[in-house]
N, C-alpha and C positions, 0 to 999 in steps of 0.2 A: 712728817705729814704725808708724803706720798705713800708711805707704807701703810699708814692708817686708812687712807682712802681705798687702797687695793685690798686690804685685808677683808673687810666685809664683803666686797664683791667676789673674792675668791671663795668665800664661804657659801655665797648664794649660787654660784655657777653649778655645783653638783646637784642642787635642788631644782634649778631652772632647766637644765638640759633635758631631763626626761619629759618635762612638760612641753618643751619645744618640739621634740621628736614625736610625742603623742599627738600634738596638733597637726603636724605634717602628715602623719599616718592617717589621721581622721580625714584630712582633705583628700588624700590619695584614694582612700577606700570609699569615698562618698558616691562614686559612680558604681552602679551594680555590675557585677561580673557577667560576662557573656556565657550563659549556660547552654543555649541552644543555637549552635552555629548553622543549623539547617534553615533558619529563617533569615539569615543574613547573606546577601549575595556579594561575592567579591567584586563582580563587575556587572554593571547594568548598561545596556546599549539599546538604542531605538532606531527604527527605520533602517534595517540592516540588509545589505546584499553582500553575502560572503561566500568565498570558495574554500572548500575543504579538500586537502590532498591526502592520499593514502599511499605510502611507500614512494613518495616523491611524485606521484601522478595525481593531477586534479581529478577528483571523482564526483564531487557533489557541489551543488549551488544552493544556498539557503536564502530565502526571502522571508522576512518576518518584521512585525511592528515592534516587538520587544524581545530581547535576548538577555536572560539573566544567568550568570554562572555561579554555581555553588560548589566551588572546588574544595573548600575546607569543611564541607558538611560530612556527616557520618557516611552518607551515600553520595559521593560527588556526582553532580548532574548539571546539565544545561536545561533551562526551562524556557519554553516558548508559549506563554500563556495568553498571547493575543493573536494566535494563528500562525501557521507555518506552511510554506510551500517549499518542497525539496525536490531538486532535479538531480538525477544520476547520469553521468556521462560514460561513454566508452572511451577507448584509447584515442579515437579520432574526434573526441569532444562532441559527439552526437548524443542527444538526449535519448536514453533508453528506457527511462521510467520516471514517473512523477508521483509525488505524495502531497496531499493537501489535507489539513485537519484544523480543528478549532484550537486545540491545545496539544503540546508535545513535550516529552521529557526524554533527554538522551543521557543514559547512565554511562559515564565515561570509562569507568573501570571495566565494566562488562561489555561495553560496546553494544548496548541494547537500546532501541527506540521504543517508547510507549506513546502511541497516538490515541487521542481522545476526541470525542465530539463527532462531527460529521466527517468521517474519515473516507477518503477516496484515493485509491491506488490504481495506477494505469501503467502497463509496461509496453515495450515496443511491439509486442504481438497483438496488441489490442485488448488484452484481458484486463478487466476492471473489477475492483473489489469495493463494496460499500458496507460499512459497519460503524459501530459507535466506539469500538476500542480495538486496537491492533498492536501486536508486538512484532518487532523485526529484529532478529538476532543477526548482526552483521557477520560475525565470525562463522556461524553455522549456516549463513545464507538461508534463513528460515523465517517464514511468516506464520503467525497463528493468532487465533482469536477465540475467546469463550463467549462471545456475544453473537446474537443473530447476524447473519451475513448474507449479502446479495452479490452473486458473482455473475458477471456478464462476459461471455466469450464470443468470438465470431460465429460460432455455430450452435451455441446453447446458452440458456439462462438457468441458474441454479440458486435455490434458497436453502438455508440450513441454519441450525442452532449454533454451530461452531465449526471451525475448520482449521487445517494446517496445510502448508505447502512449502515448496522451495520458493526462493524469491523470484525466479523466472516463471513460476506457475506452470512448469511443464508436467508436474505431478501434484496432486492434492488429495486430501481426504476431507469429506464433508460428513459431519456428524448429525444424525437425525435430519436427513435431507427431506425437505417438504415438497419439492417439485422440481421437475426438469422439463424444459421445452427445447427441443432440437429443431433446427431449421437449416435450410440450404440457401445461402444468399444468391447463388447463381440461378437457382430455380425461381426464387422470388423476383429477381431482376429481369429474367428473360420473359418474352411474351408467351402466352399459352400456345400449344401446338394446334394446327388446323384440324378440323374434324375429319375422320376417315372417309375416303371416297366410297360411293355406292357401287360396289363391284358387281352386284346382280344385274344392274342395267347395262353396264358396259360390256359384259361378257355374253349375255344372251342375245343382244340385238344383232351382232354380226352373224351368229349362227342362224337366226331366222332369215336373214337376207340370203345366206348361202343356200339354204334348203329351198327357198322359193325360187331362186334363180336357176338352180341345177336340179334335174330330175334324178331320182334314185337309181343306182346301177342295178342291173338284173341280178348280179351275183349276191346282192344283199338279201334277196328273197329266199335263197337256198340255205343260207347259214343258220337261220333259226330251226329249220327242219332237221339239219344234221345234228344240231346240239340236242334236240329232243330225243333222237334215236340213241345217242350215247348216254 
């Protein structure tokens, strides 16, 4: 009897096993595969104040409302789509430059920042850049933009259609420059000089007093006659 009960089951197992595995595979494949990893962030954080080091030295401070990391995307990047403020420090942890914008992307493999929206850059020398898009290549220490740019420096204001410079802005190239205004802050802050004195009155008055007080010498009357003979 036991053999009779097992015999039909042993015949059914080969037929049932493919069905069981096919159901399991159907359940596993019910979720759609991830095709575009660019749209999925590995890490999402909010209200962040973070410090970034370079070669073991703290170089930057990041303040943002939202920080998304796409490290597994085809182009790995960090996204700051709710605004960004970035401060750069020197070796003494003194702020030497600041960057503010509406949206920013940092491409981790190439170490390039792309800033969008109301972009404002200010360095320790007081130079400021205003534009709607700006790229900053950290390895090359280079800034550039293909959008209209407004540059404010301590002694001049420049407008142009595009520009490129080093990150310290000690040299720059403005393409299709629209205008330049140069001014001297020292002259603007100092009071105007007093008007020049009237030298005619101060010099002639003493001479008139001397001629009226002292009679002419007799020798003066002979000098014109001698000159006429010569």
